[in-house]
Every structure is written in structure tokens, then in C-alpha cells.
C-alpha positions as a printed Julia matrix, in Angstrom:
167×3 Matrix{Float64}:
  -0.15  -0.18    0.09
   2.7    2.48    0.88
   4.8    1.42   -2.17
   1.54   2.03   -4.37
   1.45   5.64   -2.93
   5.1    6.16   -3.48
   4.97   4.96   -7.05
   1.67   7.11   -7.95
   3.62  10.16   -6.15
   6.62   9.55   -8.38
   4.51   9.4   -11.68
   2.63  12.5   -10.49
   5.61  14.37   -9.87
   6.68  13.61  -13.43
   3.49  13.85  -15.5
   2.04  17.01  -14.04
   5.05  19.37  -14.74
   5.52  17.45  -18.2
   2.05  17.92  -19.12
   1.89  21.64  -17.94
   5.2   22.38  -19.95
   4.0   20.82  -22.91
   0.91  22.92  -22.93
   3.13  25.88  -22.18
   5.29  24.98  -25.24
   2.37  24.09  -27.36
   0.7   27.38  -26.62
   3.9   29.0   -27.52
   5.03  27.3   -30.77
   1.7   26.19  -32.06
  -0.72  28.79  -30.64
   1.62  31.5   -31.13
   1.44  32.95  -27.56
   4.6   34.41  -26.45
   5.65  34.0   -22.69
   6.06  37.12  -20.6
   8.76  37.3   -18.02
   6.51  35.91  -15.29
   5.29  33.1   -17.67
   9.13  31.95  -17.76
   9.34  32.22  -13.94
   6.57  29.62  -13.72
   8.24  27.17  -16.1
  11.7   27.07  -14.35
  10.13  25.09  -11.23
   8.41  22.83  -13.49
  11.75  22.04  -15.44
  13.39  21.44  -11.84
  10.51  19.14  -10.88
  10.91  17.26  -14.34
  14.59  16.69  -13.76
  14.04  15.72   -9.85
  11.33  13.33  -10.62
  13.29  11.56  -13.57
  16.2   11.21  -11.11
  13.62   9.55   -8.62
  13.3    6.91  -11.34
  17.05   6.03  -11.62
  18.78   6.8    -8.3
  19.48   3.8    -5.91
  17.84   3.69   -2.51
  14.56   4.44   -1.1
  15.39   7.52    0.83
  16.93   9.34   -2.04
  14.02   8.75   -4.36
  11.4   10.12   -1.51
  13.54  12.99   -1.08
  13.68  13.63   -4.87
   9.93  13.23   -5.15
   9.25  15.47   -2.25
  11.56  18.1    -3.78
   9.61  17.55   -7.24
   6.39  18.07   -5.38
   7.59  21.1    -3.71
   8.82  22.58   -6.98
   5.53  22.14   -8.78
   3.84  23.97   -5.71
   6.22  26.97   -6.28
   5.22  27.02   -9.7
   1.65  27.26   -8.65
   2.33  29.97   -6.38
   3.93  32.07   -8.93
   1.12  31.21  -11.08
  -1.37  32.93   -8.39
   0.83  35.9    -8.13
   0.92  36.13  -12.06
  -2.75  35.71  -12.26
  -3.46  38.52   -9.6
  -1.29  40.76  -11.65
  -3.32  39.77  -14.89
  -6.62  40.48  -13.12
  -5.13  43.63  -11.69
  -5.81  42.53   -7.9
  -2.11  43.81   -7.27
   0.77  45.41   -9.2
   3.57  43.04  -10.83
   7.21  43.58  -10.12
   8.71  43.25  -13.77
   8.71  45.3   -16.73
   7.44  43.97  -20.01
   9.39  41.52  -21.74
  10.21  40.77  -25.33
  10.74  37.66  -27.4
  13.59  38.75  -29.61
  15.5   35.98  -31.01
  18.57  35.6   -33.06
  21.99  37.16  -32.63
  24.74  38.55  -35.03
  24.23  40.68  -38.27
  24.61  44.15  -38.8
  23.36  46.96  -36.55
  20.45  47.53  -38.75
  19.43  43.96  -38.58
  19.59  43.99  -34.85
  17.7   46.93  -34.69
  14.97  45.66  -37.11
  14.55  42.41  -35.02
  14.31  44.62  -31.74
  11.73  46.62  -33.41
   9.78  43.65  -34.86
   9.74  41.74  -31.77
   6.25  41.39  -30.05
   6.16  42.94  -26.56
   4.6   40.89  -23.95
   2.94  42.42  -20.96
   2.74  40.4   -17.79
  -0.41  42.37  -16.71
  -2.34  41.35  -19.79
  -3.78  37.64  -20.16
  -2.94  36.8   -23.94
  -5.91  33.89  -23.68
  -8.76  33.03  -21.22
 -11.23  30.14  -20.91
 -14.04  30.82  -18.54
 -12.41  33.84  -17.52
  -9.1   31.84  -16.27
  -5.88  32.98  -17.83
  -2.85  30.42  -18.57
  -1.46  31.58  -15.3
  -4.69  30.89  -13.57
  -4.76  27.48  -15.05
  -1.09  26.7   -14.04
  -1.76  27.82  -10.44
  -4.83  25.61  -10.45
  -3.33  22.49  -11.91
   0.25  22.96  -10.21
  -1.11  23.59   -6.58
  -3.54  20.49   -6.85
  -0.81  18.41   -8.58
   1.89  19.38   -5.92
  -0.46  18.71   -3.03
  -1.39  15.37   -4.61
   2.05  14.47   -4.87
   2.87  15.44   -1.16
  -0.27  13.91    0.19
   0.51  10.68   -1.53
   4.17  10.87   -0.27
   3.57  11.68    3.41
   0.2   10.28    4.11
   0.53   7.8     7.2
  -0.98   4.19    6.8
  -4.08   3.81    8.89
  -3.59   2.08   12.28
  -3.85  -2.03   11.75
  -7.24  -1.83   13.92
  -8.56   0.58   11.25
  -7.88  -1.71    8.34
């Protein structure tokens, strides 16, 4: 029973951030929604969670595996917390702490080429949601799924077995 919960927690710790990163990258490269600076902030903990969860599949020993899954679950929660902050900025509940960001790519070329790329790069504001469904922005969805997923990982990992008389 405990082993089953650990296996489920480990898989969730991998699949939740993987699915959310796939959605973020899909919305960027397929949907044309460029990430703002705070969108990037939400991605970094998911990347860390994926790495930690993958390591939990390959390192030897039960204690290191549990520690890695625990850290992955916490990283997912961090992304959710950033998502809450970002959604609040988008809904104008509070002010953000960043300037707008740009998605300029490429390097090199003449000064005119660089200036042209700068001028043509889209400006992405952190306080304006590019997309919403049912009034919820992508940052809001990240908050919902990350907090739910992170708490599920931690609940599965940290839940104590019921006493023998209760089974």
C-alpha cells in the first residue's frame, strides 16, 4: 500500500509538470502565445520538477528517491504559487514587479539587422492575459493544476498508513 502511494506520487511528480510544460510550449510554438517574464518564472520550477522526478526513477535507494519526489512536489507548488501571483497581476488585483518582456530571437548581423529584430519583436506584457477560458488565464490554470498536482504528490508521499485496527 505504501509502495503503491510512492509509485503514484513519483509518476504524478513527473507527469504534472511534463503536461503543464507541454501545454506551455504548445501554446507558444503552435498557438503563437509568447511568454512574458512571469510566464518564464512559472516554467523554471516545472523544469526542475521534471529533472528531480526523472532522477527519482534512476537513483538507488528508497530515501533518496523519496527526497527527490518530495522536492519535485515542492517545485510544482512553487510554480503554482508564482501562477497565483501572475494571475493576480493579470486580473489587476495587485501590481507586478517586472517590466514588459520581449521575445526577440537571434543574434549577430549588422546594427540595422539587430535594430530591425528589436523593433519587430512582440512586446508581451505580464499584466495582460493573452488567452482566457471561462475567465481563467493560462497563469490561473497553471496555478490550479500546479497547486492541485503538487498537493496530490505530497499527500501521496507523506500520508501515514491507518492503524492496524482500522484496516
